[in-house]
N, CA, C and O atoms as a GROMACS GRO file, in nm:
protein
  584
    1MET      N    1  -2.190   0.206  -0.826
    1MET     CA    2  -2.228   0.104  -0.742
    1MET      C    3  -2.173  -0.027  -0.781
    1MET      O    4  -2.159  -0.065  -0.898
    2THR      N    5  -2.134  -0.116  -0.640
    2THR     CA    6  -2.133  -0.211  -0.640
    2THR      C    7  -2.139  -0.323  -0.534
    2THR      O    8  -2.139  -0.306  -0.412
    3GLY      N    9  -2.143  -0.421  -0.588
    3GLY     CA   10  -2.237  -0.535  -0.449
    3GLY      C   11  -2.159  -0.555  -0.322
    3GLY      O   12  -2.123  -0.459  -0.254
    4GLU      N   13  -2.132  -0.687  -0.286
    4GLU     CA   14  -2.106  -0.715  -0.130
    4GLU      C   15  -1.934  -0.730  -0.190
    4GLU      O   16  -1.892  -0.728  -0.306
    5ASN      N   17  -1.859  -0.745  -0.058
    5ASN     CA   18  -1.734  -0.727  -0.062
    5ASN      C   19  -1.625  -0.704  -0.208
    5ASN      O   20  -1.538  -0.772  -0.262
    6PHE      N   21  -1.681  -0.580  -0.231
    6PHE     CA   22  -1.607  -0.493  -0.311
    6PHE      C   23  -1.472  -0.546  -0.315
    6PHE      O   24  -1.436  -0.569  -0.200
    7GLY      N   25  -1.372  -0.578  -0.411
    7GLY     CA   26  -1.242  -0.562  -0.394
    7GLY      C   27  -1.174  -0.725  -0.335
    7GLY      O   28  -1.056  -0.755  -0.317
    8ALA      N   29  -1.284  -0.800  -0.317
    8ALA     CA   30  -1.180  -0.918  -0.228
    8ALA      C   31  -1.122  -0.982  -0.395
    8ALA      O   32  -1.174  -0.997  -0.505
    9GLY      N   33  -1.022  -1.001  -0.350
    9GLY     CA   34  -0.898  -1.068  -0.432
    9GLY      C   35  -0.810  -0.971  -0.473
    9GLY      O   36  -0.700  -0.997  -0.522
   10SER      N   37  -0.854  -0.856  -0.455
   10SER     CA   38  -0.780  -0.718  -0.504
   10SER      C   39  -0.653  -0.641  -0.427
   10SER      O   40  -0.600  -0.532  -0.450
   11SER      N   41  -0.628  -0.741  -0.328
   11SER     CA   42  -0.552  -0.740  -0.238
   11SER      C   43  -0.400  -0.558  -0.260
   11SER      O   44  -0.358  -0.460  -0.197
   12ARG      N   45  -0.387  -0.618  -0.374
   12ARG     CA   46  -0.256  -0.539  -0.430
   12ARG      C   47  -0.275  -0.382  -0.493
   12ARG      O   48  -0.324  -0.342  -0.598
   13GLU      N   49  -0.212  -0.311  -0.377
   13GLU     CA   50  -0.217  -0.194  -0.444
   13GLU      C   51  -0.229  -0.117  -0.581
   13GLU      O   52  -0.244   0.002  -0.607
   14SER      N   53  -0.220  -0.207  -0.643
   14SER     CA   54  -0.210  -0.182  -0.791
   14SER      C   55  -0.401  -0.187  -0.840
   14SER      O   56  -0.456  -0.133  -0.936
   15ALA      N   57  -0.439  -0.245  -0.766
   15ALA     CA   58  -0.606  -0.273  -0.800
   15ALA      C   59  -0.645  -0.123  -0.793
   15ALA      O   60  -0.687  -0.060  -0.890
   16VAL      N   61  -0.624  -0.067  -0.656
   16VAL     CA   62  -0.691   0.102  -0.684
   16VAL      C   63  -0.600   0.173  -0.756
   16VAL      O   64  -0.639   0.290  -0.768
   17TRP      N   65  -0.468   0.147  -0.821
   17TRP     CA   66  -0.377   0.278  -0.885
   17TRP      C   67  -0.493   0.242  -0.989
   17TRP      O   68  -0.578   0.330  -0.984
   18SER      N   69  -0.514   0.176  -1.051
   18SER     CA   70  -0.599   0.115  -1.202
   18SER      C   71  -0.743   0.216  -1.173
   18SER      O   72  -0.811   0.261  -1.266
   19MET      N   73  -0.764   0.232  -1.070
   19MET     CA   74  -0.884   0.259  -1.061
   19MET      C   75  -0.889   0.429  -1.076
   19MET      O   76  -0.968   0.501  -1.138
   20LEU      N   77  -0.750   0.469  -0.976
   20LEU     CA   78  -0.732   0.598  -1.020
   20LEU      C   79  -0.685   0.607  -1.140
   20LEU      O   80  -0.747   0.704  -1.182
   21ALA      N   81  -0.616   0.572  -1.227
   21ALA     CA   82  -0.582   0.582  -1.348
   21ALA      C   83  -0.669   0.603  -1.445
   21ALA      O   84  -0.644   0.640  -1.559
   22ASN      N   85  -0.793   0.575  -1.387
   22ASN     CA   86  -0.933   0.564  -1.451
   22ASN      C   87  -0.991   0.671  -1.423
   22ASN      O   88  -1.097   0.699  -1.480
   23GLY      N   89  -0.935   0.755  -1.330
   23GLY     CA   90  -1.016   0.847  -1.300
   23GLY      C   91  -1.112   0.860  -1.170
   23GLY      O   92  -1.179   0.958  -1.136
   24ILE      N   93  -1.100   0.705  -1.092
   24ILE     CA   94  -1.232   0.681  -1.049
   24ILE      C   95  -1.183   0.708  -0.889
   24ILE      O   96  -1.106   0.626  -0.839
   25ARG      N   97  -1.226   0.815  -0.815
   25ARG     CA   98  -1.201   0.877  -0.713
   25ARG      C   99  -1.260   0.792  -0.586
   25ARG      O  100  -1.205   0.760  -0.480
   26VAL      N  101  -1.403   0.768  -0.638
   26VAL     CA  102  -1.512   0.715  -0.511
   26VAL      C  103  -1.556   0.610  -0.570
   26VAL      O  104  -1.573   0.608  -0.692
   27ILE      N  105  -1.585   0.482  -0.476
   27ILE     CA  106  -1.637   0.349  -0.507
   27ILE      C  107  -1.725   0.379  -0.375
   27ILE      O  108  -1.692   0.419  -0.263
   28VAL      N  109  -1.876   0.336  -0.444
   28VAL     CA  110  -1.981   0.299  -0.363
   28VAL      C  111  -1.983   0.163  -0.341
   28VAL      O  112  -1.963   0.101  -0.446
   29ALA      N  113  -2.000   0.096  -0.248
   29ALA     CA  114  -2.091  -0.080  -0.244
   29ALA      C  115  -2.112  -0.077  -0.153
   29ALA      O  116  -2.080   0.012  -0.074
   30LYS      N  117  -2.194  -0.206  -0.124
   30LYS     CA  118  -2.234  -0.237  -0.027
   30LYS      C  119  -2.164  -0.285   0.080
   30LYS      O  120  -2.195  -0.242   0.191
   31SER      N  121  -2.084  -0.359   0.070
   31SER     CA  122  -1.937  -0.365   0.131
   31SER      C  123  -1.770  -0.434   0.078
   31SER      O  124  -1.746  -0.526   0.001
   32PHE      N  125  -1.701  -0.368   0.136
   32PHE     CA  126  -1.554  -0.379   0.088
   32PHE      C  127  -1.452  -0.489   0.134
   32PHE      O  128  -1.494  -0.524   0.244
   33ALA      N  129  -1.381  -0.534   0.117
   33ALA     CA  130  -1.288  -0.623   0.146
   33ALA      C  131  -1.214  -0.530   0.216
   33ALA      O  132  -1.186  -0.418   0.175
   34ASP      N  133  -1.179  -0.586   0.343
   34ASP     CA  134  -1.088  -0.506   0.450
   34ASP      C  135  -0.936  -0.437   0.377
   34ASP      O  136  -0.903  -0.319   0.378
   35ILE      N  137  -0.871  -0.538   0.324
   35ILE     CA  138  -0.737  -0.473   0.275
   35ILE      C  139  -0.746  -0.353   0.148
   35ILE      O  140  -0.694  -0.242   0.140
   36TYR      N  141  -0.820  -0.416   0.073
   36TYR     CA  142  -0.877  -0.287  -0.037
   36TYR      C  143  -0.931  -0.186   0.014
   36TYR      O  144  -0.878  -0.086  -0.034
   37ARG      N  145  -1.012  -0.159   0.090
   37ARG     CA  146  -1.071  -0.038   0.173
   37ARG      C  147  -0.976   0.010   0.225
   37ARG      O  148  -0.965   0.132   0.221
   38GLU      N  149  -0.880  -0.067   0.291
   38GLU     CA  150  -0.729   0.045   0.350
   38GLU      C  151  -0.625   0.105   0.219
   38GLU      O  152  -0.556   0.207   0.217
   39ASN      N  153  -0.643   0.008   0.122
   39ASN     CA  154  -0.540   0.048   0.016
   39ASN      C  155  -0.639   0.182  -0.083
   39ASN      O  156  -0.602   0.278  -0.150
   40CYS      N  157  -0.756   0.134  -0.053
   40CYS     CA  158  -0.821   0.286  -0.146
   40CYS      C  159  -0.806   0.423  -0.057
   40CYS      O  160  -0.807   0.537  -0.103
   41LEU      N  161  -0.790   0.377   0.107
   41LEU     CA  162  -0.763   0.532   0.201
   41LEU      C  163  -0.619   0.537   0.185
   41LEU      O  164  -0.576   0.642   0.233
   42GLN      N  165  -0.537   0.469   0.141
   42GLN     CA  166  -0.372   0.508   0.157
   42GLN      C  167  -0.370   0.586   0.021
   42GLN      O  168  -0.291   0.681   0.010
   43ASN      N  169  -0.450   0.553  -0.082
   43ASN     CA  170  -0.412   0.650  -0.214
   43ASN      C  171  -0.533   0.724  -0.254
   43ASN      O  172  -0.568   0.735  -0.371
   44GLY      N  173  -0.594   0.772  -0.155
   44GLY     CA  174  -0.698   0.921  -0.162
   44GLY      C  175  -0.822   0.846  -0.220
   44GLY      O  176  -0.898   0.934  -0.261
   45VAL      N  177  -0.890   0.694  -0.249
   45VAL     CA  178  -1.044   0.674  -0.325
   45VAL      C  179  -1.059   0.669  -0.179
   45VAL      O  180  -0.987   0.642  -0.083
   46LEU      N  181  -1.207   0.712  -0.205
   46LEU     CA  182  -1.287   0.697  -0.105
   46LEU      C  183  -1.371   0.601  -0.138
   46LEU      O  184  -1.437   0.596  -0.242
   47PRO      N  185  -1.370   0.507  -0.033
   47PRO     CA  186  -1.477   0.394  -0.035
   47PRO      C  187  -1.611   0.428   0.053
   47PRO      O  188  -1.613   0.423   0.176
   48VAL      N  189  -1.680   0.449   0.002
   48VAL     CA  190  -1.862   0.426   0.092
   48VAL      C  191  -1.935   0.349   0.062
   48VAL      O  192  -1.985   0.326  -0.048
   49MET      N  193  -1.950   0.292   0.174
   49MET     CA  194  -2.016   0.182   0.199
   49MET      C  195  -2.182   0.195   0.269
   49MET      O  196  -2.200   0.248   0.378
   50LEU      N  197  -2.248   0.160   0.219
   50LEU     CA  198  -2.380   0.167   0.215
   50LEU      C  199  -2.476   0.065   0.300
   50LEU      O  200  -2.570   0.104   0.369
   51GLY      N  201  -2.443  -0.045   0.288
   51GLY     CA  202  -2.494  -0.151   0.328
   51GLY      C  203  -2.597  -0.206   0.251
   51GLY      O  204  -2.635  -0.142   0.153
   52ALA      N  205  -2.668  -0.349   0.285
   52ALA     CA  206  -2.693  -0.405   0.202
   52ALA      C  207  -2.872  -0.307   0.148
   52ALA      O  208  -2.901  -0.253   0.041
   53GLU      N  209  -2.928  -0.318   0.239
   53GLU     CA  210  -3.089  -0.263   0.199
   53GLU      C  211  -3.059  -0.089   0.136
   53GLU      O  212  -3.120  -0.048   0.037
   54LEU      N  213  -2.966  -0.011   0.206
   54LEU     CA  214  -2.974   0.122   0.201
   54LEU      C  215  -2.924   0.088  -0.024
   54LEU      O  216  -2.979   0.122  -0.129
   55GLY      N  217  -2.795   0.008   0.011
   55GLY     CA  218  -2.722  -0.040  -0.098
   55GLY      C  219  -2.819  -0.056  -0.235
   55GLY      O  220  -2.799   0.027  -0.325
   56ASP      N  221  -2.933  -0.169  -0.257
   56ASP     CA  222  -3.018  -0.193  -0.318
   56ASP      C  223  -3.096  -0.044  -0.348
   56ASP      O  224  -3.099   0.012  -0.458
   57GLU      N  225  -3.160   0.009  -0.216
   57GLU     CA  226  -3.247   0.151  -0.278
   57GLU      C  227  -3.150   0.161  -0.387
   57GLU      O  228  -3.170   0.110  -0.497
   58PHE      N  229  -3.021   0.241  -0.350
   58PHE     CA  230  -2.932   0.348  -0.442
   58PHE      C  231  -2.915   0.254  -0.568
   58PHE      O  232  -2.916   0.304  -0.681
   59ILE      N  233  -2.898   0.115  -0.547
   59ILE     CA  234  -2.865   0.083  -0.684
   59ILE      C  235  -2.982   0.115  -0.809
   59ILE      O  236  -2.974   0.165  -0.921
   60ALA      N  237  -3.120   0.044  -0.705
   60ALA     CA  238  -3.222   0.098  -0.796
   60ALA      C  239  -3.258   0.261  -0.904
   60ALA      O  240  -3.296   0.290  -1.017
   61ARG      N  241  -3.210   0.335  -0.764
   61ARG     CA  242  -3.196   0.470  -0.845
   61ARG      C  243  -3.086   0.505  -0.924
   61ARG      O  244  -3.112   0.584  -1.016
   62VAL      N  245  -2.961   0.464  -0.911
   62VAL     CA  246  -2.875   0.444  -1.074
   62VAL      C  247  -2.964   0.381  -1.155
   62VAL      O  248  -3.045   0.454  -1.212
   63VAL      N  249  -2.969   0.280  -1.170
   63VAL     CA  250  -3.077   0.209  -1.262
   63VAL      C  251  -3.139   0.283  -1.360
   63VAL      O  252  -3.110   0.301  -1.478
   64ALA      N  253  -3.291   0.349  -1.241
   64ALA     CA  254  -3.335   0.431  -1.360
   64ALA      C  255  -3.291   0.571  -1.379
   64ALA      O  256  -3.369   0.662  -1.408
   65VAL      N  257  -3.168   0.586  -1.361
   65VAL     CA  258  -3.132   0.738  -1.399
   65VAL      C  259  -3.073   0.663  -1.552
   65VAL      O  260  -3.074   0.742  -1.647
   66ASP      N  261  -3.044   0.585  -1.570
   66ASP     CA  262  -2.950   0.511  -1.696
   66ASP      C  263  -2.883   0.604  -1.718
   66ASP      O  264  -2.921   0.662  -1.820
   67GLY      N  265  -2.756   0.672  -1.647
   67GLY     CA  266  -2.653   0.747  -1.690
   67GLY      C  267  -2.718   0.886  -1.771
   67GLY      O  268  -2.641   0.933  -1.855
   68GLN      N  269  -2.810   0.936  -1.761
   68GLN     CA  270  -2.850   1.056  -1.775
   68GLN      C  271  -2.825   1.163  -1.717
   68GLN      O  272  -2.795   1.268  -1.773
   69ALA      N  273  -2.837   1.140  -1.559
   69ALA     CA  274  -2.801   1.261  -1.498
   69ALA      C  275  -2.721   1.208  -1.388
   69ALA      O  276  -2.746   1.093  -1.352
   70PRO      N  277  -2.612   1.286  -1.320
   70PRO     CA  278  -2.499   1.239  -1.230
   70PRO      C  279  -2.528   1.259  -1.104
   70PRO      O  280  -2.631   1.324  -1.088
   71PHE      N  281  -2.469   1.224  -1.001
   71PHE     CA  282  -2.484   1.171  -0.875
   71PHE      C  283  -2.353   1.219  -0.834
   71PHE      O  284  -2.263   1.198  -0.915
   72THR      N  285  -2.319   1.284  -0.713
   72THR     CA  286  -2.218   1.345  -0.645
   72THR      C  287  -2.192   1.344  -0.505
   72THR      O  288  -2.263   1.391  -0.417
   73VAL      N  289  -2.074   1.281  -0.492
   73VAL     CA  290  -2.036   1.292  -0.386
   73VAL      C  291  -1.964   1.359  -0.274
   73VAL      O  292  -1.842   1.354  -0.292
   74ASP      N  293  -1.992   1.412  -0.181
   74ASP     CA  294  -1.932   1.532  -0.099
   74ASP      C  295  -1.890   1.466   0.004
   74ASP      O  296  -1.973   1.408   0.072
   75LEU      N  297  -1.761   1.460   0.036
   75LEU     CA  298  -1.734   1.422   0.144
   75LEU      C  299  -1.701   1.497   0.298
   75LEU      O  300  -1.680   1.438   0.404
   76VAL      N  301  -1.704   1.636   0.276
   76VAL     CA  302  -1.764   1.721   0.362
   76VAL      C  303  -1.858   1.680   0.436
   76VAL      O  304  -1.836   1.640   0.551
   77THR      N  305  -1.978   1.683   0.382
   77THR     CA  306  -2.100   1.677   0.411
   77THR      C  307  -2.161   1.536   0.458
   77THR      O  308  -2.257   1.515   0.532
   78GLN      N  309  -2.073   1.441   0.388
   78GLN     CA  310  -2.138   1.280   0.367
   78GLN      C  311  -2.272   1.261   0.343
   78GLN      O  312  -2.365   1.212   0.406
   79ARG      N  313  -2.254   1.320   0.221
   79ARG     CA  314  -2.382   1.308   0.167
   79ARG      C  315  -2.369   1.283  -0.007
   79ARG      O  316  -2.299   1.358  -0.075
   80ILE      N  317  -2.430   1.189  -0.055
   80ILE     CA  318  -2.417   1.122  -0.196
   80ILE      C  319  -2.590   1.191  -0.270
   80ILE      O  320  -2.697   1.136  -0.242
   81SER      N  321  -2.580   1.313  -0.361
   81SER     CA  322  -2.707   1.402  -0.425
   81SER      C  323  -2.694   1.342  -0.563
   81SER      O  324  -2.593   1.322  -0.630
   82GLY      N  325  -2.820   1.319  -0.587
   82GLY     CA  326  -2.881   1.262  -0.764
   82GLY      C  327  -3.016   1.350  -0.783
   82GLY      O  328  -3.074   1.438  -0.718
   83PRO      N  329  -3.037   1.280  -0.907
   83PRO     CA  330  -3.220   1.324  -0.940
   83PRO      C  331  -3.275   1.205  -0.843
   83PRO      O  332  -3.266   1.082  -0.836
   84ASP      N  333  -3.338   1.314  -0.773
   84ASP     CA  334  -3.457   1.267  -0.676
   84ASP      C  335  -3.391   1.178  -0.568
   84ASP      O  336  -3.469   1.092  -0.526
   85SER      N  337  -3.270   1.177  -0.514
   85SER     CA  338  -3.207   1.118  -0.382
   85SER      C  339  -3.082   1.199  -0.322
   85SER      O  340  -2.978   1.235  -0.376
   86ASP      N  341  -3.125   1.213  -0.208
   86ASP     CA  342  -3.001   1.215  -0.128
   86ASP      C  343  -2.971   1.116  -0.007
   86ASP      O  344  -3.043   1.076   0.084
   87VAL      N  345  -2.855   1.094  -0.035
   87VAL     CA  346  -2.827   1.000   0.051
   87VAL      C  347  -2.690   1.038   0.163
   87VAL      O  348  -2.596   1.112   0.133
   88GLY      N  349  -2.710   0.959   0.310
   88GLY     CA  350  -2.601   0.991   0.396
   88GLY      C  351  -2.547   0.868   0.371
   88GLY      O  352  -2.600   0.774   0.313
   89PHE      N  353  -2.412   0.879   0.430
   89PHE     CA  354  -2.301   0.760   0.431
   89PHE      C  355  -2.221   0.827   0.579
   89PHE      O  356  -2.205   0.948   0.597
   90GLU      N  357  -2.181   0.727   0.669
   90GLU     CA  358  -2.060   0.746   0.726
   90GLU      C  359  -1.922   0.683   0.718
   90GLU      O  360  -1.890   0.568   0.688
   91ILE      N  361  -1.861   0.771   0.748
   91ILE     CA  362  -1.696   0.721   0.761
   91ILE      C  363  -1.621   0.764   0.879
   91ILE      O  364  -1.654   0.867   0.939
   92PRO      N  365  -1.516   0.688   0.918
   92PRO     CA  366  -1.479   0.724   1.047
   92PRO      C  367  -1.393   0.838   1.060
   92PRO      O  368  -1.324   0.863   0.962
   93ALA      N  369  -1.382   0.917   1.167
   93ALA     CA  370  -1.300   1.081   1.158
   93ALA      C  371  -1.192   1.082   1.122
   93ALA      O  372  -1.129   1.180   1.085
   94ALA      N  373  -1.150   0.949   1.130
   94ALA     CA  374  -0.964   0.936   1.086
   94ALA      C  375  -0.956   0.908   0.973
   94ALA      O  376  -0.859   0.958   0.917
   95ASP      N  377  -1.039   0.828   0.895
   95ASP     CA  378  -1.034   0.824   0.748
   95ASP      C  379  -1.089   0.962   0.654
   95ASP      O  380  -1.063   1.003   0.541
   96ARG      N  381  -1.169   1.002   0.756
   96ARG     CA  382  -1.238   1.136   0.654
   96ARG      C  383  -1.131   1.246   0.653
   96ARG      O  384  -1.118   1.326   0.561
   97THR      N  385  -1.052   1.245   0.768
   97THR     CA  386  -0.954   1.348   0.778
   97THR      C  387  -0.866   1.346   0.682
   97THR      O  388  -0.832   1.443   0.614
   98ARG      N  389  -0.810   1.186   0.669
   98ARG     CA  390  -0.716   1.164   0.629
   98ARG      C  391  -0.749   1.169   0.475
   98ARG      O  392  -0.649   1.156   0.404
   99LEU      N  393  -0.870   1.185   0.408
   99LEU     CA  394  -0.880   1.204   0.266
   99LEU      C  395  -0.906   1.370   0.247
   99LEU      O  396  -0.846   1.421   0.152
  100LEU      N  397  -0.976   1.442   0.315
  100LEU     CA  398  -1.019   1.526   0.289
  100LEU      C  399  -0.876   1.658   0.325
  100LEU      O  400  -0.877   1.778   0.298
  101GLU      N  401  -0.776   1.581   0.387
  101GLU     CA  402  -0.589   1.670   0.418
  101GLU      C  403  -0.527   1.600   0.310
  101GLU      O  404  -0.418   1.656   0.293
  102GLY      N  405  -0.545   1.486   0.210
  102GLY     CA  406  -0.452   1.425   0.144
  102GLY      C  407  -0.317   1.332   0.240
  102GLY      O  408  -0.202   1.313   0.198
  103LEU      N  409  -0.366   1.294   0.354
  103LEU     CA  410  -0.272   1.255   0.390
  103LEU      C  411  -0.287   1.102   0.418
  103LEU      O  412  -0.391   1.039   0.432
  104ASP      N  413  -0.108   1.041   0.424
  104ASP     CA  414  -0.113   0.861   0.477
  104ASP      C  415  -0.102   0.809   0.586
  104ASP      O  416  -0.155   0.894   0.657
  105ASP      N  417  -0.071   0.730   0.651
  105ASP     CA  418  -0.056   0.748   0.794
  105ASP      C  419   0.081   0.792   0.844
  105ASP      O  420   0.076   0.809   0.966
  106ILE      N  421   0.184   0.812   0.801
  106ILE     CA  422   0.265   0.896   0.815
  106ILE      C  423   0.222   1.028   0.859
  106ILE      O  424   0.232   1.086   0.967
  107GLY      N  425   0.176   1.058   0.762
  107GLY     CA  426   0.098   1.209   0.760
  107GLY      C  427   0.029   1.239   0.906
  107GLY      O  428   0.058   1.325   0.990
  108LEU      N  429  -0.068   1.140   0.907
  108LEU     CA  430  -0.178   1.096   1.023
  108LEU      C  431  -0.067   1.124   1.212
  108LEU      O  432  -0.092   1.156   1.328
  109THR      N  433   0.037   1.088   1.138
  109THR     CA  434   0.124   1.041   1.281
  109THR      C  435   0.156   1.184   1.308
  109THR      O  436   0.126   1.240   1.413
  110LEU      N  437   0.214   1.238   1.213
  110LEU     CA  438   0.292   1.368   1.264
  110LEU      C  439   0.198   1.487   1.270
  110LEU      O  440   0.237   1.600   1.298
  111LYS      N  441   0.076   1.457   1.243
  111LYS     CA  442   0.000   1.576   1.334
  111LYS      C  443  -0.024   1.557   1.483
  111LYS      O  444  -0.079   1.653   1.536
  112HIS      N  445  -0.003   1.479   1.541
  112HIS     CA  446   0.080   1.430   1.671
  112HIS      C  447   0.206   1.468   1.723
  112HIS      O  448   0.232   1.473   1.843
  113ALA      N  449   0.295   1.501   1.614
  113ALA     CA  450   0.436   1.546   1.679
  113ALA      C  451   0.471   1.584   1.811
  113ALA      O  452   0.552   1.531   1.886
  114GLU      N  453   0.402   1.679   1.830
  114GLU     CA  454   0.441   1.788   1.974
  114GLU      C  455   0.377   1.658   2.086
  114GLU      O  456   0.451   1.621   2.177
  115GLU      N  457   0.251   1.602   2.072
  115GLU     CA  458   0.221   1.507   2.172
  115GLU      C  459   0.324   1.375   2.186
  115GLU      O  460   0.332   1.310   2.290
  116ILE      N  461   0.409   1.343   2.052
  116ILE     CA  462   0.472   1.245   2.086
  116ILE      C  463   0.585   1.269   2.130
  116ILE      O  464   0.638   1.188   2.206
  117VAL      N  465   0.650   1.386   2.095
  117VAL     CA  466   0.760   1.491   2.103
  117VAL      C  467   0.772   1.482   2.309
  117VAL      O  468   0.878   1.455   2.366
  118SER      N  469   0.658   1.508   2.376
  118SER     CA  470   0.586   1.537   2.476
  118SER      C  471   0.613   1.411   2.587
  118SER      O  472   0.662   1.408   2.700
  119TRP      N  473   0.556   1.309   2.497
  119TRP     CA  474   0.540   1.149   2.584
  119TRP      C  475   0.689   1.109   2.558
  119TRP      O  476   0.741   1.082   2.666
  120GLU      N  477   0.772   1.096   2.460
  120GLU     CA  478   0.915   1.093   2.457
  120GLU      C  479   0.961   1.158   2.590
  120GLU      O  480   1.011   1.080   2.671
  121GLN      N  481   0.951   1.287   2.624
  121GLN     CA  482   1.038   1.339   2.720
  121GLN      C  483   0.982   1.322   2.855
  121GLN      O  484   1.069   1.319   2.942
  122ALA      N  485   0.838   1.308   2.905
  122ALA     CA  486   0.804   1.202   2.984
  122ALA      C  487   0.843   1.088   3.051
  122ALA      O  488   0.852   1.062   3.171
  123ALA      N  489   0.870   1.012   2.927
  123ALA     CA  490   0.894   0.823   2.909
  123ALA      C  491   1.046   0.879   2.984
  123ALA      O  492   1.057   0.872   3.107
  124GLN      N  493   1.140   0.925   2.915
  124GLN     CA  494   1.251   0.969   2.936
  124GLN      C  495   1.262   1.025   3.103
  124GLN      O  496   1.344   0.973   3.179
  125ALA      N  497   1.190   1.113   3.140
  125ALA     CA  498   1.267   1.165   3.254
  125ALA      C  499   1.197   1.066   3.367
  125ALA      O  500   1.221   1.101   3.482
  126THR      N  501   1.121   0.959   3.354
  126THR     CA  502   1.023   0.900   3.419
  126THR      C  503   1.094   0.739   3.416
  126THR      O  504   1.079   0.663   3.512
  127GLN      N  505   1.154   0.707   3.320
  127GLN     CA  506   1.184   0.576   3.288
  127GLN      C  507   1.291   0.560   3.226
  127GLN      O  508   1.294   0.485   3.128
  128SER      N  509   1.405   0.628   3.272
  128SER     CA  510   1.526   0.656   3.224
  128SER      C  511   1.576   0.552   3.184
  128SER      O  512   1.634   0.562   3.076
  129TRP      N  513   1.572   0.399   3.259
  129TRP     CA  514   1.585   0.282   3.196
  129TRP      C  515   1.596   0.267   3.086
  129TRP      O  516   1.703   0.230   3.037
  130LEU      N  517   1.468   0.298   3.002
  130LEU     CA  518   1.436   0.293   2.873
  130LEU      C  519   1.575   0.350   2.781
  130LEU      O  520   1.636   0.291   2.692
  131GLN      N  521   1.594   0.470   2.834
  131GLN     CA  522   1.668   0.542   2.712
  131GLN      C  523   1.760   0.446   2.720
  131GLN      O  524   1.783   0.396   2.610
  132LEU      N  525   1.837   0.390   2.832
  132LEU     CA  526   1.990   0.344   2.820
  132LEU      C  527   1.926   0.209   2.746
  132LEU      O  528   1.995   0.188   2.646
  133ALA      N  529   1.853   0.141   2.754
  133ALA     CA  530   1.834   0.047   2.667
  133ALA      C  531   1.851   0.072   2.493
  133ALA      O  532   1.931   0.013   2.421
  134ARG      N  533   1.764   0.162   2.455
  134ARG     CA  534   1.799   0.231   2.333
  134ARG      C  535   1.963   0.266   2.300
  134ARG      O  536   2.028   0.213   2.210
  135ASP      N  537   2.009   0.361   2.388
  135ASP     CA  538   2.158   0.381   2.360
  135ASP      C  539   2.214   0.268   2.343
  135ASP      O  540   2.286   0.262   2.244
  136SER      N  541   2.204   0.153   2.422
  136SER     CA  542   2.304   0.043   2.403
  136SER      C  543   2.274  -0.030   2.282
  136SER      O  544   2.365  -0.105   2.246
  137ARG      N  545   2.180  -0.028   2.218
  137ARG     CA  546   2.115  -0.106   2.092
  137ARG      C  547   2.208  -0.042   2.004
  137ARG      O  548   2.305  -0.096   1.951
  138SER      N  549   2.156   0.124   1.989
  138SER     CA  550   2.230   0.206   1.890
  138SER      C  551   2.389   0.207   1.887
  138SER      O  552   2.469   0.212   1.794
  139SER      N  553   2.403   0.202   2.014
  139SER     CA  554   2.630   0.178   1.994
  139SER      C  555   2.613   0.028   1.969
  139SER      O  556   2.695  -0.004   1.883
  140ALA      N  557   2.536  -0.083   2.009
  140ALA     CA  558   2.558  -0.199   1.926
  140ALA      C  559   2.562  -0.190   1.777
  140ALA      O  560   2.650  -0.246   1.711
  141VAL      N  561   2.481  -0.131   1.732
  141VAL     CA  562   2.460  -0.128   1.579
  141VAL      C  563   2.530  -0.038   1.497
  141VAL      O  564   2.521  -0.056   1.375
  142LYS      N  565   2.613   0.077   1.550
  142LYS     CA  566   2.719   0.188   1.472
  142LYS      C  567   2.825   0.083   1.441
  142LYS      O  568   2.886   0.112   1.337
  143GLY      N  569   2.872  -0.046   1.507
  143GLY     CA  570   2.993  -0.101   1.463
  143GLY      C  571   2.937  -0.214   1.325
  143GLY      O  572   3.012  -0.295   1.270
  144VAL      N  573   2.803  -0.196   1.295
  144VAL     CA  574   2.804  -0.299   1.193
  144VAL      C  575   2.823  -0.251   1.068
  144VAL      O  576   2.748  -0.159   1.037
  145ARG      N  577   2.915  -0.293   0.974
  145ARG     CA  578   2.911  -0.231   0.829
  145ARG      C  579   2.840  -0.307   0.739
  145ARG      O  580   2.838  -0.430   0.752
  146LYS      N  581   2.800  -0.271   0.678
  146LYS     CA  582   2.708  -0.332   0.510
  146LYS      C  583   2.825  -0.354   0.460
  146LYS      O  584   2.835  -0.398   0.345
   0.00000   0.00000   0.00000
């Protein structure tokens, strides 16, 4: 369990990679720096945010156990279980899905591939001028050599 704004100043992905290299798959904090939290999600680390009051209560429980018993984090039920404690946590549905299914942003997007193709087909039928703009740009790029 960590304090407020965990990961501030650690916006590079290597900060999260070092956690993974040391076997850390979950970080429980009162709050996270935004970029660090996103890097956690992109790399399969669960960032659990408990907030100030619940965080203080949880810290007290962890300190009381003094490493003598484990705490278990269950993303499916969104609960942290330990000796004499059971704490719930919230995580946005998209983030939960991303972690449970091992998806990055591209994987999440590809889950909607059929919808994307349908939209593209409808746009082509109703806004054909967009297709023409894309075709003219593509042909201009074809003549460019590296």
